[in-house]
MDTraj code that builds the backbone (N, CA, C; nanometers):
import mdtraj as md
import numpy as np

residues = "MET THR ARG GLN GLU ASN ILE GLU SER ALA LEU GLN ALA ALA PHE HIS PRO GLU ARG LEU PHE VAL ILE ASN GLU SER HIS LEU HIS ALA GLY HIS ARG PRO PRO GLU GLU GLU GLY PRO GLU THR HIS MET ARG VAL ARG ILE VAL SER ALA ALA PHE GLU GLY MET GLY ARG VAL ALA ARG HIS ARG ALA ILE ASN ASP ALA LEU ASN ALA GLU PHE LYS ASP GLY LEU HIS ALA LEU ALA VAL GLU ALA ALA ALA PRO GLY GLU PRO THR ARG TRP".split()
xyz = np.array([
    [0.0613, -0.1564, -0.0018],
    [0.0101, -0.0067, -0.0032],
    [0.1189, 0.1583, 0.0502],
    [0.0202, 0.2041, -0.0494],
    [0.1153, 0.3478, -0.0387],
    [0.1055, 0.4334, 0.0744],
    [0.1491, 0.5293, 0.0957],
    [0.1414, 0.6138, 0.2129],
    [-0.0016, 0.6865, 0.2462],
    [-0.0283, 0.7088, 0.0781],
    [-0.1546, 0.7780, 0.0940],
    [-0.2815, 0.6719, 0.0976],
    [-0.2992, 0.5639, 0.0961],
    [-0.3507, 0.4754, 0.1044],
    [-0.3433, 0.3944, 0.2994],
    [-0.2454, 0.4118, 0.2949],
    [-0.2039, 0.3846, 0.4547],
    [-0.2580, 0.5152, 0.5540],
    [-0.2563, 0.6128, 0.5070],
    [-0.3105, 0.7362, 0.5642],
    [-0.4661, 0.7661, 0.5195],
    [-0.5298, 0.6941, 0.4497],
    [-0.6691, 0.6968, 0.4462],
    [-0.7448, 0.5772, 0.5147],
    [-0.6625, 0.4906, 0.5221],
    [-0.7057, 0.3953, 0.5677],
    [-0.7209, 0.3838, 0.7462],
    [-0.5964, 0.4394, 0.8190],
    [-0.6235, 0.4994, 0.9281],
    [-0.6988, 0.5795, 0.9685],
    [-0.7492, 0.6971, 0.9159],
    [-0.8120, 0.7651, 0.9202],
    [-0.9404, 0.7518, 0.9117],
    [-1.0026, 0.6602, 0.8403],
    [-1.1202, 0.6009, 0.8065],
    [-1.1397, 0.5088, 0.9461],
    [-1.0463, 0.4308, 0.9885],
    [-1.0759, 0.3343, 1.0982],
    [-1.0801, 0.4312, 1.2439],
    [-0.9790, 0.5017, 1.2535],
    [-1.0145, 0.6416, 1.3857],
    [-1.1405, 0.7512, 1.3834],
    [-1.1830, 0.7886, 1.2651],
    [-1.2551, 0.8373, 1.2745],
    [-1.4036, 0.8309, 1.2049],
    [-1.4206, 0.7424, 1.1182],
    [-1.5217, 0.7145, 1.0066],
    [-1.5763, 0.8263, 0.9740],
    [-1.5219, 0.9118, 0.8809],
    [-1.5415, 1.0184, 0.8137],
    [-1.6444, 1.0632, 0.7513],
    [-1.7516, 1.1260, 0.7294],
    [-1.8051, 1.1246, 0.6392],
    [-1.7572, 1.2068, 0.4646],
    [-1.6653, 1.2359, 0.4963],
    [-1.5854, 1.3236, 0.3859],
    [-1.4445, 1.3025, 0.4045],
    [-1.3529, 1.2387, 0.3069],
    [-1.2043, 1.2416, 0.3348],
    [-1.1535, 1.2173, 0.1915],
    [-1.0635, 1.3473, 0.1958],
    [-0.9516, 1.3465, 0.0899],
    [-0.8146, 1.3231, 0.1177],
    [-0.7153, 1.2686, 0.1163],
    [-0.6042, 1.2745, 0.1143],
    [-0.5082, 1.3029, -0.0121],
    [-0.4306, 1.4123, -0.0096],
    [-0.4083, 1.4804, -0.1482],
    [-0.2537, 1.4664, -0.0939],
    [-0.1658, 1.4539, -0.1938],
    [-0.0256, 1.4151, -0.1895],
    [0.0224, 1.5641, -0.2886],
    [0.0867, 1.6110, -0.2054],
    [0.1522, 1.7508, -0.1950],
    [0.2661, 1.7503, -0.2339],
    [0.3602, 1.6334, -0.2444],
    [0.4829, 1.6381, -0.2523],
    [0.5846, 1.7091, -0.3256],
    [0.5138, 1.6955, -0.4648],
    [0.5702, 1.7438, -0.5691],
    [0.5817, 1.8764, -0.5518],
    [0.5069, 1.9770, -0.4615],
    [0.5217, 2.0779, -0.4370],
    [0.6751, 2.0945, -0.3461],
    [0.6901, 2.0632, -0.2882],
    [0.7778, 2.0878, -0.1921],
    [0.9367, 1.9973, -0.2238],
    [0.9689, 1.9568, -0.3300],
    [1.0591, 1.9011, -0.4149],
    [1.1929, 2.0090, -0.3911],
    [1.2953, 1.9122, -0.3025],
    [1.4357, 2.0361, -0.3359],
    [1.4519, 2.1056, -0.1889],
    [1.3449, 2.1024, -0.0724],
    [1.3777, 2.1437, 0.0149],
    [1.4188, 2.0826, 0.1429],
    [1.4262, 1.8970, 0.1017],
    [1.4767, 1.8405, 0.1979],
    [1.5963, 1.7876, 0.1530],
    [1.7173, 1.7428, 0.1975],
    [1.8165, 1.6625, 0.1440],
    [1.7877, 1.5222, 0.0334],
    [1.8267, 1.5005, -0.0318],
    [1.7701, 1.3972, -0.1607],
    [1.7578, 1.2854, -0.0355],
    [1.8552, 1.2675, -0.0139],
    [1.8056, 1.1163, 0.0953],
    [1.6780, 1.0804, 0.1280],
    [1.6536, 1.2171, 0.2161],
    [1.5365, 1.2042, 0.2427],
    [1.3866, 1.2420, 0.2038],
    [1.4107, 1.3076, 0.0967],
    [1.3272, 1.3289, 0.0046],
    [1.2503, 1.1742, -0.0954],
    [1.1266, 1.1871, -0.0686],
    [1.0612, 1.0598, -0.1616],
    [0.9147, 1.1292, -0.2047],
    [0.8284, 1.0076, -0.2672],
    [0.7345, 1.0606, -0.3458],
    [0.5771, 1.1147, -0.2379],
    [0.6221, 1.0570, -0.1291],
    [0.4927, 1.0648, -0.0363],
    [0.5288, 1.1182, 0.1214],
    [0.5771, 1.2346, 0.1133],
    [0.6550, 1.3007, 0.2009],
    [0.5549, 1.3982, 0.2658],
    [0.5015, 1.4766, 0.2066],
    [0.3914, 1.5879, 0.1996],
    [0.2482, 1.5823, 0.1919],
    [0.1460, 1.5659, 0.2636],
    [0.0298, 1.5328, 0.2461],
    [-0.0493, 1.6171, 0.3316],
    [-0.1818, 1.6539, 0.2395],
    [-0.2939, 1.7286, 0.2725],
    [-0.4063, 1.6476, 0.3198],
    [-0.4868, 1.6561, 0.4272],
    [-0.6186, 1.5740, 0.4667],
    [-0.6999, 1.6585, 0.4960],
    [-0.7992, 1.6835, 0.4179],
    [-0.9483, 1.7087, 0.4333],
    [-1.0499, 1.6098, 0.4601],
    [-1.0910, 1.6670, 0.5897],
    [-1.1624, 1.5177, 0.6521],
    [-1.3402, 1.6218, 0.7619],
    [-1.4107, 1.5529, 0.7485],
    [-1.5339, 1.5846, 0.8323],
    [-1.5650, 1.4454, 0.8755],
    [-1.6244, 1.4663, 1.0145],
    [-1.6360, 1.3444, 1.1032],
    [-1.7025, 1.4057, 1.2347],
    [-1.7827, 1.3417, 1.2597],
    [-1.8849, 1.3579, 1.4003],
    [-1.7807, 1.3855, 1.5277],
    [-1.6480, 1.2888, 1.4870],
    [-1.5331, 1.2713, 1.5944],
    [-1.4599, 1.3840, 1.6234],
    [-1.5083, 1.4781, 1.5953],
    [-1.4523, 1.6305, 1.5936],
    [-1.5470, 1.7055, 1.6761],
    [-1.6836, 1.6863, 1.6809],
    [-1.7871, 1.7937, 1.7256],
    [-1.7508, 1.8313, 1.8858],
    [-1.7168, 1.9197, 1.8664],
    [-1.6801, 1.9972, 2.0335],
    [-1.5235, 1.9609, 2.0859],
    [-1.4725, 1.9551, 1.9794],
    [-1.3311, 1.9642, 1.9910],
    [-1.2180, 2.1267, 1.8844],
    [-1.2212, 2.1637, 1.9725],
    [-1.0861, 2.2722, 1.8960],
    [-1.0030, 2.2415, 1.7825],
    [-0.9730, 2.3153, 1.7317],
    [-0.8825, 2.3144, 1.6202],
    [-0.7295, 2.2268, 1.6605],
    [-0.6982, 2.2753, 1.7838],
    [-0.6087, 2.2182, 1.8081],
    [-0.6047, 2.0589, 1.8570],
    [-0.7185, 2.0473, 1.9222],
    [-0.7053, 1.8670, 1.9435],
    [-0.7569, 1.8257, 1.8603],
    [-0.7967, 1.8719, 1.7253],
    [-0.8588, 1.7732, 1.5966],
    [-0.6764, 1.7474, 1.5345],
    [-0.6288, 1.8507, 1.5241],
    [-0.4904, 1.8231, 1.4684],
    [-0.4396, 1.7040, 1.5541],
    [-0.4555, 1.7084, 1.6754],
    [-0.3294, 1.6263, 1.7594],
    [-0.4159, 1.5001, 1.7205],
    [-0.5304, 1.4731, 1.7145],
    [-0.5942, 1.3567, 1.7264],
    [-0.5704, 1.2896, 1.6159],
    [-0.5086, 1.3826, 1.4963],
    [-0.5251, 1.3032, 1.3567],
    [-0.3798, 1.2831, 1.3437],
    [-0.3028, 1.3443, 1.3949],
    [-0.1216, 1.2986, 1.4129],
    [-0.1149, 1.2040, 1.5004],
    [-0.1984, 1.2166, 1.6102],
    [-0.1764, 1.0638, 1.7102],
    [-0.2177, 0.9204, 1.6031],
    [-0.3152, 0.9425, 1.5191],
    [-0.3821, 0.8136, 1.4137],
    [-0.2471, 0.7993, 1.3281],
    [-0.2079, 0.8992, 1.2929],
    [-0.0854, 0.8854, 1.1611],
    [0.0582, 0.8994, 1.2423],
    [0.0540, 0.8587, 1.3728],
    [0.1927, 0.8364, 1.4445],
    [0.2767, 0.7493, 1.3272],
    [0.2864, 0.6296, 1.3296],
    [0.3315, 0.5183, 1.2769],
    [0.3598, 0.5928, 1.1052],
    [0.3164, 0.6972, 1.0475],
    [0.3499, 0.7173, 0.9295],
    [0.4339, 0.8269, 0.9373],
    [0.4313, 0.9159, 1.0124],
    [0.5421, 1.0088, 1.0629],
    [0.6734, 0.9694, 1.0938],
    [0.6575, 0.7807, 1.1590],
    [0.7890, 0.7223, 1.2079],
    [0.8475, 0.6789, 1.0830],
    [0.7805, 0.6643, 0.9812],
    [0.8057, 0.5904, 0.8580],
    [0.8581, 0.7086, 0.7658],
    [0.8784, 0.8429, 0.7888],
    [0.8857, 0.9162, 0.6619],
    [0.8179, 1.0492, 0.6102],
    [0.6735, 1.0374, 0.6736],
    [0.5736, 1.1211, 0.6718],
    [0.6567, 1.2365, 0.7170],
    [0.6707, 1.3722, 0.6235],
    [0.7687, 1.4989, 0.6730],
    [0.6322, 1.5877, 0.7157],
    [0.5593, 1.6537, 0.6562],
    [0.4699, 1.7466, 0.6793],
    [0.3295, 1.6823, 0.6736],
    [0.2284, 1.7351, 0.7306],
    [0.0794, 1.7426, 0.7129],
    [0.0366, 1.8477, 0.7248],
    [-0.0762, 1.8637, 0.5969],
    [-0.1770, 2.0070, 0.6274],
    [-0.3265, 1.9555, 0.6401],
    [-0.3517, 1.9781, 0.7509],
    [-0.4873, 1.9215, 0.8247],
    [-0.5971, 2.0393, 0.7981],
    [-0.7444, 2.0079, 0.7574],
    [-0.8374, 2.0684, 0.7143],
    [-0.9395, 1.9747, 0.8050],
    [-0.9617, 1.9815, 0.9196],
    [-1.0818, 1.9157, 0.9920],
    [-1.1810, 1.9904, 1.0121],
    [-1.2855, 1.8895, 1.0013],
    [-1.4001, 1.9830, 1.0104],
    [-1.5078, 1.8912, 1.1134],
    [-1.6383, 1.9039, 1.1907],
    [-1.7373, 1.8423, 1.2658],
    [-1.8228, 1.8408, 1.1061],
    [-1.9441, 1.7729, 1.1448],
    [-2.0327, 1.7809, 1.0455],
    [-2.1267, 1.9303, 1.0464],
    [-2.1564, 1.9748, 0.9353],
    [-2.2523, 2.0927, 0.9598],
    [-2.1095, 2.2801, 0.9441],
    [-2.0146, 2.2126, 0.9937],
    [-1.9323, 2.3225, 0.9801],
    [-1.8802, 2.3550, 0.8412],
    [-1.8524, 2.4968, 0.8215],
    [-1.8258, 2.5200, 0.6352],
    [-1.6784, 2.4641, 0.6444],
    [-1.6767, 2.4618, 0.4886],
    [-1.5043, 2.3920, 0.4564],
    [-1.4859, 2.5131, 0.3224],
    [-1.3726, 2.5106, 0.2665],
    [-1.3428, 2.5925, 0.2173],
    [-1.3528, 2.5102, 0.0759],
    [-1.3744, 2.3341, 0.0576],
    [-1.3646, 2.2871, -0.0109],
    [-1.4620, 2.1910, -0.0206],
])
top = md.Topology()
chain = top.add_chain()
for i, resn in enumerate(residues, 1):
    res = top.add_residue(resn, chain, resSeq=i)
    for name in ("N", "CA", "C"):
        top.add_atom(name, md.element.get_by_symbol(name[0]), res)
traj = md.Trajectory(xyz[None], top)
């Protein structure tokens, strides 16, 4: 499985989202890390809507997502942009 698929699977299991998009943005960051640290899936964006986020602040949502993806960070995920919302909250996407 790719890192993107691993992230999707982990977030599905942890949050049972209504909507989930995992976007590989690694190509936008090419060249800013040493070549031996770069890879095809180092920078990802997560857009997620889940009832699990109801009553949680932005920082708590980000921490919960980072915790769910701990194994990916240990395996080389360098950066994660998070756009998390509870159902009914406005999103820009």
